[in-house]
C-alpha positions as CSV (number, residue, x, y, z in Angstrom):
1,M,-3.2,34.1,11.4
2,K,-2.7,35.0,15.1
3,A,-0.2,36.9,16.3
4,R,1.9,34.5,18.1
5,A,1.5,32.3,14.9
6,F,3.1,35.7,12.5
7,D,5.3,37.1,15.7
8,K,7.3,33.3,15.9
9,K,7.1,33.3,11.8
10,F,8.5,36.6,11.7
11,D,11.1,36.5,13.9
12,A,12.2,33.3,12.3
13,D,13.1,35.4,8.7
14,E,10.4,33.0,7.2
15,D,8.2,35.0,4.5
16,I,5.1,36.7,6.3
17,T,4.5,38.3,3.2
18,G,1.4,36.5,1.8
19,A,0.0,37.0,6.0
20,L,-0.1,41.2,5.3
21,D,-2.8,42.6,3.4
22,L,-0.7,44.6,1.2
23,S,-3.3,46.5,-0.9
24,R,-3.8,49.2,1.0
25,A,0.3,49.7,2.4
26,R,1.6,53.3,2.3
27,R,5.0,54.5,2.8
28,P,4.8,57.1,5.2
29,K,6.7,60.1,3.7
30,Q,7.4,59.1,0.3
31,A,4.6,61.0,-1.9
32,H,6.8,62.1,-4.9
33,K,6.7,65.9,-6.1
34,R,8.5,66.8,-9.4
35,V,11.0,69.6,-9.6
36,N,12.8,71.0,-12.0
37,V,16.8,72.2,-11.6
38,D,19.0,74.1,-12.9
39,F,22.0,72.5,-13.2
40,P,25.6,74.4,-14.6
41,I,27.0,72.2,-17.4
42,W,30.3,71.0,-15.7
43,M,27.8,70.3,-12.7
44,I,25.5,67.9,-15.2
45,E,28.6,66.8,-16.4
46,S,30.2,65.4,-13.0
47,L,27.1,64.1,-12.1
48,D,26.7,61.6,-15.4
49,K,30.6,60.6,-14.9
50,E,30.0,60.0,-11.4
51,A,26.2,57.8,-11.8
52,S,27.9,56.2,-15.0
53,R,30.8,54.7,-12.6
54,L,28.4,54.0,-10.1
55,G,26.2,52.2,-12.6
56,V,23.5,54.3,-11.6
57,T,21.0,57.0,-12.9
58,R,21.5,60.5,-12.9
59,Q,18.3,61.4,-11.1
60,S,19.4,58.4,-8.9
61,I,22.7,59.4,-7.8
62,I,21.3,63.4,-7.2
63,K,18.6,61.8,-5.1
64,V,20.7,59.9,-3.1
65,W,23.1,62.8,-2.6
66,L,20.9,64.7,-1.7
67,A,19.3,62.4,0.9
68,E,23.0,62.0,2.9
69,R,23.3,65.8,2.7
70,L,20.2,66.1,4.4
71,E,19.8,63.3,6.9
72,R,23.4,64.7,8.3
73,T,22.2,68.4,8.2
74,T,19.1,66.8,10.1
75,S,21.4,64.7,12.3
76,Q,23.5,68.5,13.3
77,D,20.4,69.9,14.6
78,V,19.4,67.6,17.2
79,P,21.1,69.3,20.6
């Protein structure tokens, strides 16, 4: 597919995934590394309660909250 046709489809919100080679696609800075963290019981209970309320896992809520905090912290560091 020519670049113009690709751009036209993309701009028209058409599905362009068939024109992409996703076999080698990577998400930068998204590699995973397992870590272990100890939390007090009260914190686990609070996390589980909030995760249940939102319908997500404990791990998901921890990741989202940490990401939000890190984004806020990083944005405050920018002059």
